[in-house]
KEKOL-606015 format. One record per residue (C-alpha): x, y, z; residue in one letter. Coordinates in steps of 0.2 Angstrom, whole numbers, padded with zeros to 4 digits, always signed. Each point is the difference from the previous one (the first is absolute). Layout:
BEGIN
XYZa...
END
This chain:
BEGIN
+0482+0428+0781m-0017-0005+0004a-0006-0018-0002k-0015-0003-0014d-0015-0012+0006h+0001-0017-0006p-0014-0003-0014t-0007-0015+0005s-0009-0013-0011p-0016+0004+0005n+0000+0018-0001f+0009-0002-0019h-0015-0011-0004h-0012+0014+0006l+0009+0014-0011c-0004-0013-0016c-0016-0001+0007f-0004+0017+0001l+0009+0004-0016f-0011-0012-0011a-0016+0004+0011f+0002+0019-0003s+0002-0002-0017t-0018-0007-0002l-0005+0018+0005s+0003+0018-0007s+0001+0003+0020i+0016+0001+0005s+0005-0002+0019f+0013+0015+0000i-0004+0012-0014y-0014+0013+0001w-0009+0008-0014s-0014+0012+0004p-0019-0005-0004c-0013+0015-0004l-0017-0003+0006a-0009-0011-0005p+0014-0011-0001c+0003-0010-0018k+0002-0017+0006i+0002-0013-0015e-0016-0011-0002s-0006-0011-0012t-0018+0008+0003i-0002+0017-0009a-0004+0014+0011p-0017+0004-0005p-0005+0019-0002k-0009+0007+0015l-0015+0009-0010n-0003-0019-0005q-0008-0014+0010s+0011-0016+0004f+0002-0013+0011n+0006+0006+0017l+0011-0017+0001l+0009+0007-0016a+0005+0015+0008y+0021+0000+0000p+0004+0014+0009s-0005+0007+0018a-0019+0000+0002w+0005+0018+0012n-0001+0006-0019h-0018-0003-0004l-0014+0010+0008s-0014-0008+0010f-0017+0007+0007s+0002+0004+0019p-0018-0006+0003n-0003-0019+0005p-0005-0011-0014p-0016-0009-0001p+0007-0015+0007r+0007-0002+0018l+0012-0014+0003l+0003-0012+0015k+0021+0001+0002i+0010-0012+0009a+0017+0008+0005l+0016-0011+0005f+0013+0009+0009v+0014-0006+0011k-0004+0018+0013r-0012+0015+0002w+0008+0015+0002p+0001+0005+0019h+0001+0021+0004r+0018+0003-0010n+0006-0017+0001l-0002-0007-0016a+0010-0002-0018g-0003+0005-0017g-0012-0017-0001l-0009+0001+0013e-0003+0019-0002r-0006-0004-0019h-0013-0013+0008a-0007+0013+0011l-0001+0014-0013t-0009-0010-0016l-0012-0011+0011h-0004+0016+0011l-0003+0009-0016a-0009-0014-0009l-0011-0002+0017a-0005+0018+0000r-0005-0003-0021r-0014-0013+0008g+0010-0017-0002h-0001-0011+0015e+0019-0006+0006i+0005-0014+0012h+0018+0002+0005v+0009-0018+0004f+0013+0003+0009t+0012-0003+0016t-0007+0006+0017s+0011+0012+0011f-0003+0004+0019n-0009+0016-0003s-0018+0000-0009a-0003+0005-0019f-0006+0017-0003p-0016+0005-0004d-0007+0008-0016y-0018+0006+0002p-0001+0006-0017d+0008-0016-0008a-0006-0018+0001n+0015-0010+0004i+0000-0016+0009k+0014-0008+0008f+0005-0018+0004h+0015-0002+0009p+0010-0014+0003t+0016-0004+0009p+0016+0001-0010p+0010-0016-0005s+0014-0006+0011p+0010+0011-0014a-0010+0015+0003g-0009+0000-0016y-0019-0002-0004l-0005-0017+0004n-0005-0005-0016q-0013-0015+0006a-0007+0009+0014l-0004+0016-0012a-0006-0012-0014w-0013-0008+0011e-0005+0018+0007q-0002+0003-0019f-0009-0017-0004r-0013+0003+0013i-0003+0019-0006q-0001-0006-0017n-0012-0015+0001t-0012+0005+0015t-0003+0017-0007e+0000+0011-0016k+0014-0007-0009p+0015+0011-0004f+0000+0009-0017d+0019+0003+0001m+0016-0005+0011i+0016+0011-0001h+0016-0006+0009t+0014+0014+0004e+0015-0008-0007s-0001-0020+0008v-0011+0004+0014g-0011-0014-0008l+0014-0013-0005f+0001-0006-0019h-0007-0019+0005g-0017+0008+0006r-0001+0013-0014a+0002-0013-0015r-0016-0001-0008n-0010+0015+0005l-0001+0012-0015s-0009+0014+0010h+0017+0002+0010l+0013+0013-0002a+0017+0003+0008v+0009+0017+0003s+0019-0003+0000w+0009+0014+0011h+0016-0006-0004g+0007-0016-0010i+0017-0010+0002a+0005+0005-0019y+0000+0019+0008e+0009-0006+0014t+0015-0006-0008i+0003+0017-0006h+0000+0006+0019s+0011-0015+0004d+0014+0006-0013i-0001+0021+0007v+0001-0007+0017q+0016-0011-0004d+0007+0013-0010l-0002+0011+0015l+0008-0013+0011r+0015+0006+0010g+0019-0008-0002p-0003-0011+0017q-0019-0006-0004e-0001-0018-0007t-0010-0001-0015r-0018-0007+0005h-0005-0016-0010p-0017+0007+0000v+0004+0004-0019l-0001-0017-0006t-0014-0003+0011e-0010+0014-0010r+0002-0009-0016v-0008-0017+0006a-0015+0010+0008k-0004+0009-0017v+0000-0018-0009v-0012-0006+0014d-0010+0017-0002e-0002-0002-0018v-0006-0018+0001k-0013+0004+0014f-0005+0017-0006f-0010-0007-0013r-0012-0009+0013d-0008+0018+0003y-0014+0005-0014a+0003+0017+0000h+0017+0011+0005h+0000+0018+0004v+0017+0010-0001a+0002+0015+0010t+0012+0007-0012s+0004+0002-0019d+0015-0010+0000h-0006-0016+0010v-0014+0001-0010g+0013-0004-0014d+0009-0013+0009v-0015-0010+0005l-0004-0001-0020k+0018-0003-0006r+0008-0008+0014i-0013-0009+0009y-0008-0003-0017m-0018+0002+0007i-0011+0003-0013p-0004+0019-0003e-0017-0001+0001e+0002-0006+0019r+0012+0015+0003v-0008+0017+0006h+0010+0014+0005i-0009+0011+0015i+0013+0011+0008v-0002+0004+0018n-0010+0014+0007g+0001+0011+0015v-0015+0008+0009d-0002+0017-0009e-0010+0008+0014d+0013-0002+0011i+0017+0003-0010y-0003+0017-0007k+0007+0018-0001p-0001+0011+0015d+0013+0012+0005a-0007+0006+0016a+0003-0018+0008s+0017-0002-0008g+0004+0017+0006k-0005-0004+0018e+0007-0017+0000f+0017+0006-0005r-0002+0012+0015r-0005-0012+0012k+0017-0012-0004v+0010+0014+0001g+0004+0005-0019v+0004+0018+0000p-0011+0013-0013d+0016+0006-0009n+0005-0020-0003a+0006-0001-0018t-0006-0017-0005l-0011-0014+0011v+0004-0017-0006v-0011-0015+0007g+0003-0019+0001l-0013-0013+0007a-0002-0019+0001g+0010-0012+0009r+0017+0004+0004l+0007-0015-0004v+0016-0006-0012k-0010-0006-0015d-0010+0016-0001k+0016+0009-0003g+0005+0010+0016h+0019-0004+0003p-0001+0007-0019l-0010+0015+0005m+0012+0002+0016f+0016-0001-0010e-0005+0013-0014a-0007+0011+0013l+0014-0001+0012k+0012+0005-0014q-0008+0013-0006v-0001+0008+0017f+0018-0002-0001m+0003+0008-0016e-0012+0014-0001n-0002+0010+0015e-0015+0011-0007s-0009-0018-0004f+0003-0005+0020q-0006+0019+0005r-0014+0003-0010n-0010-0018-0005i-0010-0009+0013y-0006-0018-0002v-0013-0006+0009l-0001-0020+0002v-0016-0008+0004a+0001-0019+0005g+0008-0012+0011d+0013-0014-0001g+0018-0004+0001p+0007+0017-0006w-0009+0010+0010r+0013+0005+0012n+0013+0000-0014r-0010+0016-0010y+0002+0009+0019k+0019-0001-0001e-0001+0013-0017l-0004+0014+0009g-0013+0011+0006p-0008+0005-0018n-0004-0019-0001l-0016-0003+0011l-0007-0018+0003v-0018+0000+0004l-0005-0018+0003g-0013-0006-0009p-0016+0010-0004l-0019-0005-0002e-0009+0003-0016q-0006+0019+0004k+0018+0003+0008q+0008-0005-0017l-0011+0009-0010a+0006+0017+0009r+0018-0007-0002f+0000-0002-0019y-0008+0018+0001n+0015+0007+0007s+0012-0006-0012l+0009+0007-0015d+0003-0017-0008v-0002-0018+0007f+0015-0012-0004i-0002-0022+0001n+0016-0008+0000p-0005-0016-0001t+0011-0015-0005l-0016-0012-0003r-0005+0001-0018a-0016-0011+0003q-0017+0010+0003g-0005+0019+0000l+0003+0008+0014d-0016+0010+0006h+0012+0013+0008t+0002+0007-0017f-0018+0002-0005m-0004+0006+0017e+0013+0017-0005a-0006-0001-0016m-0018+0004+0005l+0007+0011+0012s+0008+0011-0013g+0017-0004+0004v+0013-0002-0012s+0009-0018+0002v+0018-0010+0000m+0001-0017-0002g+0011-0015-0005t+0001-0003-0018r-0007-0016-0001f-0013-0006-0013a-0017-0002+0009s+0005+0018+0007i+0005+0010-0017t-0013-0009-0011g-0015+0004+0011s+0004+0014+0011l+0014+0012-0003i-0002-0003-0018v+0010+0016-0005g+0010+0017+0009p-0015+0010-0002e-0007-0011+0016i+0017-0003+0011g+0016-0009-0001y+0009-0016-0001t+0016-0007+0006f+0010-0016-0002l+0002-0009+0016p+0017+0007+0003t+0006+0013+0013v+0006+0011-0015d-0016-0001-0009s-0010+0004+0016l+0013+0015+0004k-0001+0007-0017k-0022+0000+0002s+0003+0009+0015l+0011+0014-0007y-0013+0001-0013r-0014+0004+0012i+0010+0014+0007l+0004+0007-0016e-0017+0000-0006d-0007+0007+0016g-0019+0002+0005k-0007+0008-0016g+0005-0015-0010v-0005-0013+0014l-0017+0008+0001a-0004-0002-0019k+0006-0019-0001k-0011-0001+0015g-0015+0006-0009e+0002-0010-0015v+0004-0015+0012a-0017+0003+0008r-0008+0004-0017n+0006-0019-0007r-0004-0007+0018a-0019+0006-0001m-0003-0008-0016q+0010-0018+0004l+0002-0003+0016f-0016+0005+0011t-0009-0013+0012a-0015+0004-0012a+0008-0004-0015k+0007-0015+0007m-0016-0008+0007a-0010+0005-0017a+0014-0010-0008a-0001-0014+0009y-0018+0000+0001e-0001-0001-0018s+0012-0014+0000l-0010-0010+0014f-0017+0003-0011l+0008-0007-0015c+0005-0015+0008i-0012-0003+0014s-0009-0016+0001k-0014-0001-0012g+0002+0019-0005a-0004-0006-0020e-0017-0002+0005v-0004+0014+0012k-0009+0016-0005d+0001-0003-0019n+0016+0008+0002h+0018-0004-0008d+0011+0005+0015y+0015-0003-0010c-0005+0013-0012k+0008+0016+0001y-0006+0014+0003p-0018-0007+0008l-0016+0012+0000p+0005+0007+0016w+0016+0003-0004d-0005+0013-0016r-0012+0010+0013r+0016+0005+0010r
END
């Protein structure tokens, strides 16, 4: 008889806490209900009608649903960005890529961007068409942005030259102690501890019989409490998904007028449909023209990105279904511990290694469907948006951030519970649906992404927020920058 895992007092207290904690919210850790766009988030602020003027800070849904002028505003800002690392080639996580995409777009719209970040061995890239200046400092002993050195660089810039109009920090790039009392500051959250608890629960459920329960679950609850306490030190919060916006308002108890939802965007000039380049990419990597379907995975090939789950599901499907094994090709772009394991699944699974951005765009165009099996509930993975902009149907784990902002219905793609059986059902479903259905879903996915998830839309939304809360905005140009729409928005 199998021996039950002993239940420790700490774990018992954790379960009690989670039960009480989750009753404060209509968000369940495990239960999923789809949300149509724009997501209807309970709010004490009544949603304004889009054909009426209203205060932007009172808008309760994602700003991606609003329309902004493609032209630069009459007022240009000097913006300070605090970010742990600046992207170097293809070595960047979602937070760093967000910082690059957003602030490069803002700089190209005429704003002056100063980046306070850690230095690394190679030189920072040059952007001849954008006003971006770097202020690197050696990292702290723990590898983070050295707060004292970065703040001193900021102070010198702020006092000896034109003061900064706006401060933006990617997550805790600027620690809360220094952010306190800065009204012209916004922080973008790319993952919070409350979401991470869901990830921890999923990974604990997937734990093997010989693996011991990790104490991180109890530690995570304490981290949530810490975040609830110090998040209030930041003046304005940008949630990168509808789900996180809801959590910040109701669980972290941040006043609604200080929480703003702006879903991430990616470069629509790079990620776009290109059938010819996709066909060429297939041939280059060895996919025959008569392949029934081409499935793609991309990113870090590590456990918390769901690759053990994906590996086992593919392994079982290949063993159960000879047609799937013979006619379906799986392309894996990325690197990590599971790279070599994937090679065990046979010649139809091709591991490509990490790809540069332009190669990645061709990769997406070679696919019939893109799968992201992540076990991380926090944040929104850019790969979904890159695939959608490329006109590819998507499949993802049934987490609230994904179903609430990205795969909002079956017309866009597929979702699965983080279990092998559920993932297998979705794999069999794409085989059953075939190329025609997948292509139609890809068209719908692209249309949604072009409306909501482009770099231009993200940059315009952030620009409007920054103009509204920037230092001295209330007395500039006789414009109320917090009013929507502004005159130039009407002339779009």
